[in-house]
N, C-alpha and C positions, 0 to 999 in steps of 0.2 A: 378514469382519473381526469381531474381538471388541470388546466394550465398552471394554476397557482400551486396545486399539489406537486406537479412535475417540477416546477421551479424550486420549491422547497427541498425536494429530494435531490435536485441538482446541486443546491447549495451545500447540503449535507455531504453529498458525494465529493464535491470539490474540496471541502475542508477536511473531512475525516479520512480521506484517502491519503492526504499528505501528513497530517498530524497522526501520532501513534495511538489513535483511539478507535480504530476499526470502522471503516466505511460500511462494510457488510453488516456489522452488528447494529449500527445506527439505522441502516436501511430496513432492518427487520423490526427494530424496537419502536422507532418513531411512528410509523403508520399504525402499529398495533395500539400504542398509547392514545393516538388521536382518533382511533376507530375508523380509519380509512379502509374502504373495501378494496384493498390493493393486493393482488396475488403476485408476489415477487417472482414466482416460477411460471406464471401464466404467459400465454402467447401475446396477450395485449401489452404486457410489460416489456417484452423482448426488444422492440425497437428502441425504447427509452434506455434500456440497459446497454445496448450496443453503442448508442450515441454518447451516453455518459462516460463510458470507458474510453471512447475515442477522444472526447473532450479532455479528459484527464491526461491521456497519453500525449496529446498535442501540447498541453501546458508544460509537461515535463520536458518534451523535446525543445520547446521554445526557451525554457529556463536554462537547460543544460547544453544548448547547442555549441557553446564554446568548448565545453569539455569533450564533446564528440569530435569536433573539428581538431582539437589538440591531440586527441588519441589517434585519429586516423592519419593526420599529417605526420605525427610523431612516428607512428608505425611505418609510414612510407619513407622514413629516413630524412625528413626535411629539417630536423632540428638536432642532428648529431646522433652518434651511435648509442650513447648512454640513454638518451630520451627514447630512441627507437626501441631499445630492449625493454625499457620500462613500459612503454605504450603497448607493445605487443603482449607483455606479461599481463597488464591490466585487462586488456581485451580478452585474453584467454581466461583470466580469473572470472570475468563476468559470464563467459560462456559456461564454465564449470558450475558457477553458482546458480545458473538457471536450470541445470539438468534435473535436480530433485523436483522442482515445481512441474516440469513437463511430464516426468515419469509418474510421480505420485498423484499429480492432478489428473492426469489421463486415466489412471486406474481407480482412484478412490474418491475424487472430489464429489461426484454425484452421490455416492453412498453416504459420505460424511454429511453433506448438506441435507440429504433426505432424512437422516437420523436426528440431526441437531439444528435444523433450519427454522425452528420456531422462535418467537420473540423471547420466551422465557429462557430457553437455552442460550440465546444470544446475550441476554442480561447476565447469566452466570459466567459465560466466557469473557464478557467485558470486565467483570469484576476480577477474574483471574488475570486478565491482561494488565490491569492496574497493579495487582500484586507483583507480577513479573517485572514490570517497569521499576517499581519501588525497590525490590530486592536487588536487582542488578545495579541500580544507581548507588545503593548503600554498599554493595560489595566492592565497588570501585575505590572506596576509601582506603583499602589496604590489601585486599585479597586478589585483585586483578592485576595483570601486567600493566606497565606504564602506557599511557594513552597518547603516545607521540609517534606511532608508526605511520608510515605512508602506505597507500593502497598497494604499491608495487612490492612491498615487503611481505605481503600475505603469501602463504603457501597455498597450493592447490587443494590440499586437504582442508585448510581453514576456510577457503572459499566454498567448498562443498558443505561444510558445517553451517555457514551463514545461509546457504541455499536451503538446507534442511529446516532452519529456523523459519524461513519464508513460508514453508508449507504449513506452519501452524495457522496461517490465515485462512486455510480451508474450513476451519471451525469459525462460524460467524461469531464475532465478538473479540476474537484475537486479531490484533492489528498486523498487517503485512509489514508496513514500514517499521512499526514498533519491534516486531520480532527480529527483523533484519538488523536494526540498530542494536538490539540486545546482543545478537550474534557477533556483530562487529566489536562492541565494547568488550565482550568476553575474550576477544582475540587481541585486545590492546589498542584498538583504534580509538580516536577521539569521537565525541558525539558528531562533530561536523563531518569527519571522514566516514564514519559509519553511515550517516544519513546520505552522503554523496554516493557511496557504493550501493546503498539500498535503492535510491532513486534511479541510478543508472541501470541496475539490474532489473528494476521494475518495468522499464519501458518495453523491452522485447516481450516480457511476460504479459503485460497488459495488452500490447498490440496483438499477440497471438490469441489471447482470450477474446479480444474484440472480433478478430477474423472468424474464430470458431463460432461465436454467437451469431455473427452476421450471416454465416452460411445457413443457419437454421431459418433465416427469414425467407429462404427459397420455398419452404414448405408452408409459410404463413406470411405472405406479402402484406406489409402494413397498409392501412388506409391513408389517404393523403393527409387527413387531419392528425392522425397519429404521428406521421413523419414530420409534419410541421412542428408539433409539440416537442418531439424528440430533438429536433434541430435547435430549437430555442433553448431547451434544457441543456444540451451539450455545450452551447456557447456560454451559458451561465456557469456550468461546471468548469469549463476551461479557464474562464476569467478568475473564478474563486480559487481554483487549484494553483494558478500562476501566482496570485497574490500570497496565498498561504505557504507556498514553497519558499518564496523569498523571505517571508517572516520567519519561517522555521529555520532556514539555514543561517540567518543572521542571529537568531535566538541561540542556536547551538554554539555559534562562534563566541558569543558573549557570556554564556552560562555553562561552562564546562563542568563545574563541580556538582551541580544539582539539576541538570537540564530536564531529566525525565520525571522528576517528582511531581510537578503540577499535573502532568498528564496522568500519572499513576493514581493520584488522589481523585482526579476527576472520574476516571474509569471505575474506581471502587464505589464512589458515591452514586454516580449515575447508574451503574449496573445494579447495585443493591437497591436503589430506589425503584428502578424499573421492574426488577424481579418482584419486589413487594407489591407494587401497584398491579402488576399483571397476575399475581397469585391471589390477591385478596380484594 
């Protein structure tokens, strides 16, 4: 892989991890369309994968640091009893929501990606991701509960359901953030609160995945040039992810009635076009 290719993949990772359009799906589809000889599961790609995840996680931590400070200081009782109880509840909800990804990911992630890890499968799931986004956005017109709930009002069963939605992202092409936002919308959260919960719960999951991937580097230590390339790519991914997170949160705040539709149509068109190109 060249440095230019690594930077392009970093830009894709930084933007598509935040937007509900599947970073893993794009990481599988784009190199295949451009005929890059990149093995996403190979040892040569592992250092880049670790650093891209680290860059994305750092970007989310930087953007949401005020939320974490508010939650932990609130849980410590520095802002009154009511806020303390709400903060403790939200932290507990985030823990519950991450349980499915830990359990299902540990048991089935490798098998799922081995079976469905090709670019054509990713294109199919990207199309399905778009259909999911459009369906749920249209359902909100009258079938779903009101979208004015706070995060603290969620039940633990509801948090578990949102966590199960997150597991859809083990299929390349189905967006983690998109699935979590859909899960939140189905429980009556606004787009903005759904995205906030999705990104807060993403940080421990991404960090855990980064640590697990990094441990594999003990068996295949990267060459200095590989590490230099991976560091540059991680910085690019972090900057892009930070900017995209800010754009997305503002966008959701201002477009509550139809926020997922542009992403849904993009996924359907891009997924369908990619499948056609890769098949014929």
